matplotlib code that plots the C-alpha trace (Angstrom):
import matplotlib.pyplot as plt

x = [47.3, 47.8, 51.6, 53.9, 55.7, 59.2, 58.2, 57.4, 60.7, 62.9, 65.6, 67.7, 71.5, 72.0, 73.1, 71.8, 74.2, 73.9, 75.1, 78.2, 79.1, 78.9, 81.1, 83.6, 83.8, 84.1, 87.1, 88.7, 88.4, 89.9, 92.7, 93.6, 92.9, 93.4, 92.8, 89.3, 86.4, 82.9, 82.0, 84.8, 83.9, 80.2, 81.3, 83.4, 80.6, 78.2, 80.7, 80.5, 76.8, 76.1, 73.2, 73.8, 73.3, 76.3, 74.8, 74.9, 78.5, 79.4, 77.8, 79.6, 82.9, 82.4, 81.4, 84.5, 86.9, 88.1, 87.6, 90.8, 93.8, 97.5, 99.2, 101.5, 105.0, 106.3, 109.7, 110.5, 111.3, 110.9, 114.0, 112.8, 115.8, 117.9, 119.1, 117.0, 114.0, 110.6, 107.8, 104.1, 101.3, 99.4, 96.8, 95.0, 91.3, 92.1, 89.7, 91.5, 89.4, 91.6, 94.6, 98.1, 97.0, 98.6, 101.2, 101.8, 105.0, 106.0, 108.5, 108.1, 110.2, 109.9, 111.5, 113.7, 115.5, 118.3, 117.4, 115.1, 114.7, 112.8, 110.0, 109.4, 106.2, 104.6, 100.8, 98.3, 96.1, 93.0, 93.1, 95.1, 97.3, 100.9, 102.9, 106.4, 108.1, 111.5, 113.1, 116.5, 118.6, 119.3, 116.7, 118.2, 117.8, 119.0, 115.9, 113.5, 115.1, 114.7, 111.0, 110.4, 112.2, 110.0, 106.8, 107.8, 108.6, 105.4, 103.1, 105.0, 103.2, 102.4, 104.0, 102.2, 101.6, 101.7, 104.2, 103.2, 105.3, 106.4, 109.2, 111.8, 115.3, 114.8, 112.3, 113.9, 117.4, 118.9, 119.0, 115.4, 114.0, 116.1, 114.5, 111.1, 111.8, 113.2, 109.8, 107.8, 106.3, 104.8, 106.4, 104.2, 105.0, 102.9, 102.7, 105.0, 103.5, 100.2, 99.6, 96.5, 98.4, 99.7, 97.0, 96.4, 100.1, 100.2, 97.0, 98.5, 101.5, 99.2, 97.3, 100.5, 101.8, 98.4, 97.7, 101.2, 104.2, 102.7, 101.7, 105.1, 108.4, 110.8, 114.4, 116.4, 116.1, 115.8, 112.6, 111.0, 112.1, 110.7, 107.3, 106.4, 106.1, 103.6, 101.4, 101.6, 101.0, 98.8, 96.9, 96.8, 96.5, 94.5, 92.3, 91.9, 88.7, 88.9, 85.8, 87.0, 86.7, 83.3, 84.8, 86.8, 90.6, 92.8, 93.5, 89.8, 88.9, 91.4, 90.2, 86.6, 87.9, 89.7, 86.6, 84.6, 86.9, 87.0, 83.2, 83.1, 85.6, 84.4, 87.8, 89.6, 87.0, 87.9, 91.6, 91.2]
y = [66.8, 70.0, 69.7, 71.0, 68.2, 69.6, 69.0, 65.4, 64.7, 66.8, 65.0, 66.8, 66.8, 66.5, 63.1, 61.7, 59.4, 57.1, 58.3, 56.0, 57.0, 60.7, 60.0, 58.2, 61.1, 63.7, 61.7, 61.5, 65.3, 65.9, 63.6, 65.5, 69.0, 68.7, 72.4, 72.4, 73.4, 72.2, 75.2, 74.2, 70.5, 71.3, 73.4, 70.6, 68.1, 70.6, 70.8, 67.0, 67.2, 65.8, 67.5, 67.9, 70.6, 72.3, 71.6, 67.9, 68.2, 70.0, 67.4, 64.4, 66.3, 67.0, 63.4, 62.0, 64.6, 66.0, 69.7, 70.4, 72.0, 71.6, 74.1, 76.7, 77.7, 81.2, 82.0, 85.6, 86.1, 89.9, 92.1, 95.8, 97.2, 98.2, 101.3, 101.0, 103.0, 102.1, 102.7, 103.7, 101.2, 101.7, 99.1, 101.0, 101.3, 100.0, 97.7, 95.2, 94.6, 92.3, 90.1, 91.5, 94.6, 93.8, 91.2, 90.3, 88.7, 87.0, 84.7, 81.9, 79.1, 75.3, 73.1, 70.2, 67.6, 69.8, 73.3, 75.7, 76.4, 79.3, 79.6, 82.9, 83.3, 86.0, 85.7, 87.6, 89.3, 89.2, 85.5, 84.3, 82.4, 81.6, 82.9, 82.7, 80.7, 79.3, 77.6, 78.3, 77.6, 81.3, 84.0, 86.8, 88.9, 86.1, 84.1, 87.0, 87.9, 84.3, 84.4, 87.8, 86.7, 83.5, 85.7, 88.1, 85.3, 83.5, 86.7, 89.2, 92.0, 95.5, 98.6, 99.9, 96.6, 97.1, 95.0, 94.7, 93.2, 93.7, 95.9, 93.1, 93.7, 91.1, 93.4, 96.8, 95.9, 97.8, 94.9, 93.8, 97.5, 98.0, 95.0, 96.2, 99.6, 98.2, 96.5, 99.4, 98.1, 100.4, 99.6, 99.2, 98.0, 97.0, 99.4, 98.6, 95.8, 95.6, 91.8, 92.7, 94.6, 91.5, 89.0, 87.2, 86.1, 85.2, 83.2, 81.3, 80.4, 79.2, 77.0, 75.5, 74.6, 73.2, 71.2, 70.2, 71.0, 69.6, 66.4, 65.5, 64.8, 66.7, 65.9, 67.7, 70.8, 68.3, 66.9, 70.3, 71.2, 68.0, 68.3, 71.9, 72.7, 69.9, 71.3, 74.8, 74.1, 71.0, 71.3, 74.9, 76.6, 73.8, 72.1, 73.9, 75.8, 79.5, 81.1, 84.5, 83.1, 81.7, 78.3, 77.9, 77.2, 80.1, 78.5, 78.0, 81.4, 83.0, 80.9, 82.0, 85.7, 85.3, 83.8, 86.7, 89.1, 87.4, 87.3, 91.1, 91.5, 89.6, 90.2, 88.1, 85.3, 85.2, 84.9, 82.1]
z = [98.5, 96.5, 96.9, 94.1, 92.2, 93.3, 96.9, 96.3, 94.5, 96.9, 98.7, 101.4, 100.8, 104.5, 105.8, 109.1, 110.9, 113.9, 117.3, 117.2, 113.6, 114.8, 117.8, 115.7, 113.2, 115.9, 117.4, 113.9, 113.5, 117.0, 116.3, 113.2, 114.6, 118.3, 119.0, 117.5, 119.8, 119.3, 116.9, 114.5, 114.8, 114.0, 111.0, 109.6, 109.9, 108.2, 105.3, 105.0, 104.8, 108.3, 109.9, 113.7, 116.3, 117.9, 121.3, 120.7, 119.5, 122.7, 124.8, 123.1, 123.5, 127.1, 127.8, 126.1, 127.6, 124.3, 125.0, 127.1, 125.6, 126.6, 128.9, 127.3, 128.5, 127.6, 126.3, 125.5, 121.8, 121.4, 122.2, 121.7, 123.5, 120.5, 118.7, 115.6, 114.6, 115.9, 113.4, 114.3, 114.4, 111.0, 111.8, 114.7, 113.7, 110.2, 108.4, 106.0, 102.8, 100.6, 100.4, 100.1, 101.9, 105.2, 106.1, 109.7, 111.1, 114.3, 115.8, 118.4, 120.0, 119.7, 122.2, 121.0, 123.0, 124.4, 123.4, 121.6, 117.9, 116.4, 114.0, 112.0, 110.0, 107.7, 107.2, 105.0, 107.5, 105.3, 104.4, 107.4, 105.1, 106.1, 103.1, 104.4, 107.2, 108.3, 111.3, 112.7, 115.9, 116.0, 116.6, 114.4, 111.3, 109.0, 110.0, 109.5, 106.1, 104.8, 105.7, 104.1, 100.9, 100.7, 101.2, 98.5, 96.0, 96.7, 96.5, 94.2, 96.2, 94.8, 96.3, 99.5, 101.3, 105.1, 106.9, 110.6, 113.4, 116.9, 117.9, 117.9, 116.7, 113.9, 112.3, 113.1, 111.9, 108.9, 106.5, 107.1, 106.8, 103.6, 101.9, 103.0, 101.6, 98.3, 97.7, 98.7, 101.9, 104.5, 107.9, 111.0, 114.5, 117.5, 120.4, 123.4, 125.7, 123.7, 122.9, 120.8, 118.1, 116.5, 117.6, 114.4, 114.0, 117.7, 117.3, 114.4, 116.7, 119.4, 117.0, 115.5, 119.0, 120.2, 117.1, 116.0, 118.3, 121.5, 119.8, 118.6, 120.4, 118.3, 119.1, 116.5, 114.3, 111.4, 112.9, 113.1, 109.5, 108.2, 110.0, 110.2, 106.4, 106.1, 108.9, 107.6, 103.9, 103.9, 107.3, 108.2, 104.8, 103.0, 105.6, 108.9, 109.3, 110.4, 112.1, 110.9, 107.2, 107.6, 108.7, 105.5, 105.1, 103.9, 100.4, 99.8, 101.0, 98.6, 95.8, 96.3, 96.5, 93.2, 91.5, 92.8, 91.4, 88.1, 87.9, 88.4, 85.6, 82.4, 80.8, 83.4, 83.0, 79.2, 80.1, 82.7]

ax = plt.figure().add_subplot(projection="3d")
ax.plot(x, y, z, "-o")
ax.set_aspect("equal")
plt.show()
């Protein structure tokens, strides 16, 4: 037939599965990642070698009623009426090109049985990885300082990293600014009343609530402290796919970035 030998022996790596097997796997993915839309579900199936069209995934999810998301309630966590200095927004029109170039910080509330507790997080803007986090019954500078210290210990950043946040008193307070300056951070704050200036951190909070908080009936601060680290470290950083990262989790994305850097530097390859 005038076909090359390689064509005859070629076997596709893509798996084809039955409709029921596909539905079962989609439901398993949604059970683990309740905030996934059809595009992330499709990307996860492709990572597993299952060949399927995103239109088919969308149809199945619609038919089974697993495309809806829970409602959100809003509680104010930003108090910008304070006497501390407000810093300019350094991220406007800036393109981030690597890790440890920009860190973004935010605080949100989590309802427990009789009150609210507060979660503070710092993320690497480039890789979307959560690098510092803590929970407290008080929304104060002690909480934000604990998170910043954790992020610094985890990343050991060079001087010049941009730290970006809203204008809340937790980030403008003297003790917090002093710690930033001691480690050579450039301080950046969102413009007043602009929800897009810290969109990545706020998107993380939305994901965490949709895929974790709303699915568990937290009763005490201890419940939150026991559960959230698992979600952040093992689900969000290690497993959850991010469209902005080419549908990869942050840890995997940073590993690929590190290997790429080592490949460009033969000296580093020899050392690793």
